[in-house]
N, CA and C of each residue as an Amber inpcrd file, in Angstrom:
protein
   408
 180.7710000  81.3100000  49.3590000 180.6730000  80.5880000  48.0660000
 180.2630000  81.2930000  47.0940000 180.0270000  81.0590000  46.1560000
 180.0150000  81.7780000  44.6110000 178.8970000  80.9460000  44.3910000
 177.9420000  81.2100000  43.7750000 177.0760000  80.9260000  42.6750000
 176.6850000  81.6980000  41.6190000 176.6580000  80.9130000  39.9610000
 175.9430000  81.7030000  39.3650000 175.2280000  80.8990000  38.5830000
 173.8380000  81.8380000  38.2990000 172.6960000  81.5120000  37.7520000
 172.5170000  81.9230000  36.3460000 172.3130000  80.8850000  35.2840000
 172.7170000  81.7050000  33.8890000 170.6670000  81.9220000  33.4830000
 170.6890000  82.8270000  33.6090000 169.2510000  83.5910000  32.5670000
 169.0540000  84.7200000  33.5530000 168.1980000  85.5440000  33.0590000
 168.1870000  87.1900000  33.5560000 166.4630000  87.1220000  33.5660000
 165.5130000  86.1170000  32.9670000 164.2730000  86.0900000  33.1330000
 163.5160000  85.7830000  34.1780000 162.5190000  85.6090000  34.4730000
 161.7970000  85.3220000  35.7740000 162.6970000  84.0440000  36.4260000
 162.6710000  83.1680000  35.6370000 163.1500000  81.9570000  36.4440000
 164.2750000  82.2680000  36.9880000 165.3200000  82.4520000  36.2040000
 166.6900000  83.1530000  36.5900000 166.5730000  84.0200000  37.7800000
 166.2580000  84.8700000  37.7920000 166.2690000  86.2390000  38.7890000
 165.5500000  85.3040000  40.5500000 164.1310000  84.4190000  40.2330000
 163.7440000  83.7680000  40.9360000 164.3990000  82.8960000  41.6810000
 165.3100000  81.9580000  40.6620000 166.1450000  81.2540000  41.5520000
 167.5620000  81.5550000  42.3610000 167.9240000  82.8050000  41.3370000
 168.9820000  83.5520000  42.3360000 168.4250000  83.8930000  43.4750000
 167.3220000  84.6060000  43.7090000 166.6350000  85.1280000  45.1270000
 166.9040000  84.1300000  45.8690000 166.1250000  83.0110000  45.4030000
 165.6840000  82.0140000  46.6780000 167.1770000  80.9200000  46.6860000
 168.3700000  81.1310000  46.0930000 169.5400000  80.5920000  46.2500000
 169.8490000  81.5490000  47.4240000 169.9650000  82.7030000  47.0470000
 170.2720000  83.6720000  47.9910000 169.9720000  83.7640000  49.3010000
 168.6110000  83.5570000  49.3990000 167.7290000  83.3980000  50.5760000
 168.4680000  82.4220000  51.4090000 168.1470000  81.3330000  50.7550000
 168.3100000  79.7210000  51.6430000 169.8350000  79.7670000  52.1540000
 171.0630000  80.2350000  50.8140000 171.6970000  80.2230000  51.7250000
 172.3650000  81.0850000  52.9150000 172.4420000  82.4150000  52.6980000
 172.0510000  83.5660000  53.9910000 171.5310000  82.7860000  54.8220000
 170.4480000  82.2710000  54.7960000 170.0540000  81.7040000  56.3120000
 170.4790000  80.5470000  57.0450000 171.1620000  80.0640000  55.9910000
 172.0950000  78.7760000  56.5820000 173.2250000  79.3030000  57.0570000
 173.4900000  80.4740000  56.9760000 174.6200000  81.6520000  57.6920000
 176.1310000  81.0000000  56.7030000 175.6910000  80.8190000  55.3260000
 176.9190000  80.8930000  54.8620000 177.1710000  81.9070000  54.1640000
 178.3650000  82.5050000  54.1160000 178.5780000  83.8500000  53.1500000
 178.1160000  83.4420000  51.8060000 177.4950000  84.1600000  51.0530000
 177.4630000  83.9900000  49.8040000 177.3010000  85.0010000  48.3260000
 177.9160000  84.6660000  47.4440000 177.2950000  86.0480000  46.1180000
 177.1170000  84.9430000  44.9040000 176.1670000  85.9330000  44.6460000
 175.3370000  85.0870000  43.5720000 175.5380000  86.0730000  42.5520000
 175.5360000  85.5830000  41.3610000 176.0440000  86.3580000  40.0820000
 174.8880000  85.6160000  39.0610000 173.9720000  86.8460000  38.5460000
 173.3820000  86.3670000  37.3830000 173.9110000  86.5680000  36.0820000
 173.9470000  85.9920000  35.1520000 174.3650000  85.9090000  33.7260000
 173.7300000  85.7500000  32.8260000 172.9780000  86.7160000  32.3260000
 172.0350000  86.6860000  30.8990000 172.7220000  87.6580000  29.4870000
 172.1530000  87.1450000  28.6630000 172.2550000  88.3600000  27.5140000
 171.6460000  89.2020000  27.7510000 170.5510000  89.2500000  28.3370000
 169.6600000  90.6110000  28.7470000 168.8080000  90.6410000  29.9220000
 168.0270000  91.5970000  30.6010000 167.7940000  91.8100000  31.6610000
 166.6140000  92.6740000  31.0670000 165.6430000  92.6680000  32.6770000
 164.1440000  93.5670000  32.2290000 164.2500000  94.7940000  31.8840000
 163.4370000  94.7450000  31.1340000 162.8750000  95.0030000  30.1340000
 163.2790000  94.1310000  29.0320000 163.9740000  93.5400000  28.8340000
 164.4460000  93.3870000  27.5020000 164.5960000  91.3080000  27.2410000
 163.6190000  91.0720000  28.2650000 164.2240000  89.6470000  28.2690000
 162.5760000  88.6040000  27.2510000 162.9670000  87.7030000  27.1900000
 161.9860000  87.1750000  26.1740000 160.4920000  87.1790000  27.1730000
 160.5110000  86.7580000  28.4790000 159.5720000  86.7610000  29.2820000
 158.4720000  88.1010000  29.1790000 159.6100000  89.4100000  28.9340000
 159.0050000  90.6390000  29.1340000 158.1020000  90.8870000  27.9840000
 158.1750000  89.9200000  26.7990000 157.0750000  89.7900000  25.8890000
 156.3690000  89.5510000  25.2730000 156.9480000  88.1010000  26.1050000
 155.8830000  87.3410000  25.2910000 155.6540000  86.3720000  26.6620000
 155.8290000  86.9850000  27.6640000 155.1110000  86.3970000  29.3740000
 155.2670000  85.0180000  29.5050000 155.9720000  84.8940000  30.6440000
 156.3560000  83.5960000  31.1730000 155.4300000  82.5120000  31.9330000
 155.2830000  81.6940000  31.9160000 154.4310000  80.8590000  32.8520000
 154.7070000  80.1480000  33.5040000 154.5560000  79.8710000  34.7700000
 155.1600000  79.3760000  35.9000000 154.2820000  77.7700000  36.0700000
 154.7130000  76.7470000  36.1420000 153.5640000  75.8580000  36.7200000
 154.8280000  74.2460000  37.0750000 154.0660000  73.8540000  38.3220000
 154.8120000  72.6250000  38.3760000 155.3500000  71.2910000  37.2910000
 155.8900000  70.9340000  37.2080000 156.3860000  69.9600000  36.5080000
 157.9030000  68.9860000  36.9450000 157.0120000  67.3140000  36.6770000
 158.2030000  66.4190000  37.1890000 159.1210000  66.4570000  36.6450000
 160.7020000  66.4120000  37.0800000 161.9520000  66.0810000  36.8390000
 162.8330000  64.7910000  36.6510000 162.2650000  63.7520000  35.7500000
 163.1960000  62.5740000  35.7810000 162.6950000  61.7130000  36.9440000
 163.8130000  61.4260000  37.4410000 163.7980000  60.8960000  38.4770000
 163.7250000  61.3360000  39.9350000 163.4030000  62.8190000  39.9380000
 163.4310000  63.5510000  40.7680000 161.8960000  62.7320000  41.8980000
 162.2860000  62.5480000  43.3730000 160.6210000  62.2630000  43.9430000
 160.0730000  63.4150000  43.8920000 158.1360000  63.1330000  43.5480000
 157.5040000  63.8050000  43.4300000 157.3390000  64.6030000  44.9890000
 157.5110000  64.3720000  46.1020000 157.7250000  65.1690000  47.0430000
 158.5340000  66.0280000  47.2540000 159.7740000  66.1120000  46.5830000
 161.0110000  67.2380000  46.6200000 159.9970000  68.6300000  45.6660000
 160.0230000  67.9470000  44.1780000 159.1460000  68.4810000  43.3750000
 157.8690000  69.5000000  43.5780000 157.0160000  68.9240000  44.7410000
 155.9170000  69.4150000  45.2910000 156.4890000  70.5280000  46.4590000
 157.4460000  70.3010000  46.9380000 158.1600000  71.5240000  48.2460000
 158.4700000  72.2360000  47.3800000 159.4080000  72.3260000  46.3830000
 160.1420000  73.2200000  45.6380000 159.1060000  73.9750000  44.9050000
 157.8210000  73.3900000  43.6900000 156.7840000  74.2090000  43.3270000
 155.9420000  75.1390000  44.4070000 155.6960000  74.5180000  45.4700000
 154.9620000  75.2930000  46.3720000 155.7170000  76.4600000  46.7110000
 156.7600000  76.3770000  47.3830000 157.7370000  77.4490000  47.5350000
 157.9010000  78.7630000  46.3670000 158.1280000  78.1100000  45.1310000
 158.1250000  79.3940000  44.2360000 156.9800000  79.6530000  44.0670000
 155.6590000  78.8350000  43.7830000 154.2210000  79.3680000  43.5640000
 154.0200000  80.6530000  45.1770000 154.3040000  80.4050000  46.1130000
 154.2470000  81.3800000  47.6020000 154.9420000  82.3730000  47.0610000
 156.0600000  81.9890000  46.3130000 157.2360000  83.3680000  46.5310000
 156.5210000  84.0870000  45.5150000 156.1720000  83.8900000  44.0770000
 155.6070000  84.6350000  43.4500000 153.9640000  85.2690000  43.5290000
 153.3980000  84.4660000  44.5090000 152.3360000  85.0490000  45.3690000
 152.3010000  86.3890000  46.1420000 153.7200000  85.9990000  46.6350000
 153.6040000  87.4670000  47.6540000 154.1440000  88.7850000  46.9830000
 154.6050000  88.4130000  45.5730000 155.0740000  89.3320000  44.9390000
 153.7840000  90.3570000  44.0910000 153.1430000  89.0080000  43.5050000
 151.4720000  89.3400000  43.2450000 150.7220000  90.0920000  44.1810000
 150.9100000  90.1630000  45.6520000 150.0400000  90.8670000  46.4320000
 150.6960000  92.1730000  46.7280000 151.6710000  92.0360000  46.4230000
 152.2100000  93.3070000  47.0870000 152.0820000  94.4050000  46.1040000
 152.6100000  95.7890000  46.4070000 152.7260000  96.6100000  45.4850000
 153.3830000  96.6930000  44.5300000 154.4610000  96.0030000  44.6160000
 155.4020000  95.9170000  43.7510000 154.6630000  94.9390000  42.3320000
 153.8110000  94.7300000  42.1690000 153.2990000  93.7850000  41.2720000
 153.5120000  93.7230000  39.9770000 153.0160000  95.0770000  39.5070000
 152.8690000  96.0610000  38.6710000 154.3970000  95.9800000  38.1160000
 155.1430000  96.6850000  38.4830000 156.4650000  96.9070000  37.8980000
 157.4330000  95.7510000  37.6310000 156.4780000  94.6060000  38.9390000
 157.4050000  93.1790000  38.7200000 157.6030000  92.5860000  37.5530000
 155.9770000  93.1720000  36.7890000 155.1790000  92.5440000  35.9550000
 154.8050000  90.6160000  36.2520000 153.7910000  90.6750000  37.7250000
 153.8090000  89.5580000  37.7510000 152.5000000  89.7530000  38.1900000
 151.5610000  88.5610000  37.6220000 150.2730000  88.6420000  37.6980000
 149.9580000  86.9620000  37.6920000 148.2270000  86.5840000  38.1600000
 147.9040000  85.5550000  38.4430000 146.7520000  85.4430000  37.5490000
 146.6900000  84.7120000  36.3560000 145.4310000  84.2090000  35.5190000
 145.2110000  82.9180000  35.8760000 144.0370000  83.1730000  35.7360000
 143.2980000  81.3750000  35.1630000 143.8570000  81.0430000  34.0800000
 144.3550000  79.5610000  34.4030000 144.4650000  78.8920000  32.8840000
 143.8110000  77.2540000  32.6400000 143.9840000  76.6020000  31.5940000
 143.5520000  75.3900000  31.3320000 144.4260000  74.7700000  31.0050000
 144.6270000  73.6570000  31.5150000 145.7390000  72.5530000  31.2060000
 145.5500000  71.2080000  30.3470000 145.4510000  70.8890000  29.4970000
 144.8920000  70.4100000  28.5720000 146.0920000  69.2680000  28.2270000
 145.4080000  67.7510000  27.8060000 146.5180000  67.1700000  27.0070000
 145.7690000  65.9340000  26.8380000 146.4420000  65.2470000  25.5820000
 145.9470000  64.2400000  24.7830000 146.1350000  62.8930000  25.2260000
 146.8190000  63.0450000  26.0360000 147.3500000  61.6410000  26.7250000
 146.2500000  61.2030000  28.1580000 146.4580000  60.2470000  28.9300000
 145.7940000  59.8610000  29.9490000 146.7740000  60.4580000  30.8070000
 145.4330000  61.1330000  31.5850000 146.2940000  61.6690000  32.7230000
 145.5760000  61.2140000  34.3180000 146.5800000  61.3150000  35.0510000
 145.8880000  60.5330000  36.6520000 145.2390000  61.8780000  37.2020000
 144.1750000  61.8330000  37.7730000 143.2280000  62.6800000  38.4350000
 143.4970000  63.6570000  39.5670000 144.6870000  61.9480000  39.9110000
 144.8780000  63.3850000  41.1300000 146.6750000  63.9640000  41.3900000
 146.7390000  65.1490000  40.4240000 147.7670000  65.5340000  40.1310000
 148.4360000  66.0330000  41.2300000 149.8710000  65.7390000  41.5200000
 150.6810000  66.1590000  42.4820000 150.6640000  67.3620000  43.3370000
 150.3380000  68.8660000  42.0960000 150.4830000  69.9890000  42.8380000
 149.0190000  70.9370000  43.2200000 147.6150000  69.7550000  43.0500000
 146.5740000  70.4710000  42.8490000 146.3420000  71.8120000  44.1240000
 147.0900000  71.1370000  45.3510000 146.7390000  71.6460000  46.6500000
 147.6960000  72.9700000  46.3550000 148.5410000  73.6130000  45.4590000
 149.1520000  74.6430000  45.4010000 148.9190000  75.6830000  44.8350000
 148.1130000  75.0590000  43.5470000 147.0610000  76.5890000  42.3870000
 146.0300000  76.4740000  43.2400000 145.3070000  77.7050000  42.7780000
 143.9730000  78.1020000  42.7700000 142.7940000  77.1130000  42.0790000
 141.7850000  76.6330000  42.8270000 140.8590000  76.1960000  41.6140000
 141.2590000  74.9880000  40.5400000 142.0120000  74.1410000  40.9570000
 142.2420000  72.8800000  40.6100000 140.8650000  72.1480000  40.6670000
 140.6400000  71.5400000  39.4720000 139.3910000  71.2840000  38.6580000
 139.3130000  70.2680000  37.7700000 139.0290000  68.9310000  37.6440000
 138.9420000  68.3650000  36.3340000 137.6740000  69.1610000  35.8100000
 137.7340000  69.3040000  34.4110000 136.6890000  69.6150000  33.1350000
 135.5090000  68.8420000  33.0990000 134.6190000  68.6360000  32.8610000
 133.2020000  68.4560000  33.0820000 133.5250000  67.6360000  31.3280000
 132.3210000  66.3200000  31.1110000 132.7260000  66.0960000  30.0550000
 132.1700000  66.8510000  28.8140000 131.3100000  67.7020000  29.0240000
 130.3990000  69.0540000  28.5210000 131.7510000  70.1090000  28.1470000
 132.3140000  70.5950000  28.8070000 133.1500000  71.3670000  28.4300000
 134.6380000  70.9260000  27.7730000 135.1220000  69.3990000  27.8850000
 135.8000000  68.7620000  27.1650000 135.1420000  68.6730000  25.8570000
 133.6690000  68.3560000  25.6370000 133.4960000  68.0720000  24.4360000
 133.6350000  69.4560000  23.5220000 133.4560000  70.5290000  24.4040000
 133.4960000  71.9530000  23.5270000 134.8080000  71.8630000  22.8880000
 135.7450000  71.8980000  23.9530000 137.2990000  71.9100000  23.8700000
 137.3520000  70.9950000  22.1030000 137.1350000  69.8980000  22.2270000
 137.3280000  69.0160000  21.1510000 136.6840000  68.8980000  19.9350000
 135.7890000  69.9020000  19.9210000 134.9310000  70.4630000  18.7380000
 136.3690000  70.4750000  17.4840000 136.0350000  69.5190000  16.1480000
 136.8080000  69.6840000  15.1780000 138.5440000  69.3720000  15.5420000
 138.5800000  68.7770000  16.6590000 139.8580000  67.9120000  16.5940000
 140.0890000  66.6390000  16.7680000 141.0640000  66.0220000  15.6140000
 141.2480000  64.8900000  15.4430000 141.5100000  63.7460000  16.5960000
 142.4860000  64.3930000  17.2960000 143.1750000  63.7310000  18.5710000
 142.6340000  64.7090000  19.7380000 141.7410000  64.1440000  20.5970000
 141.1080000  64.4070000  21.8970000 141.9020000  64.6930000  22.6560000
 141.0950000  65.9230000  23.3210000 142.0280000  66.1410000  24.4920000
 140.9170000  65.2050000  25.6980000 141.4900000  64.7440000  26.1960000
 141.6300000  63.7190000  27.7770000 141.0870000  64.3740000  29.1860000
């Protein structure tokens, strides 16, 4: 089987590796080719940093997206914990996810990432100072 992955950034390379691992584990002979205008250290992500996070894809069942997201997070975490993290440019940083729309507090990915928690009303007030459309 021959598979082409478009993009040589973090998502393209990680996708190519996961496809290769999956198909080899199933016993299928496979050739994965990455097609990209640029490769590290000349990708957009090398300059701007990539950000990974789970998200829903149209009609894709949440449980499938959860499984894929967990697998990718574990893959990136293995790199982050390795001696190759610096050279690979993989780091784990805390972030705050904000929205101005109503959000279900039971986010489907909260068990995948470290320290997922809701902001307190005081924290939201601080972040909403001067904003006409408020974060929820």
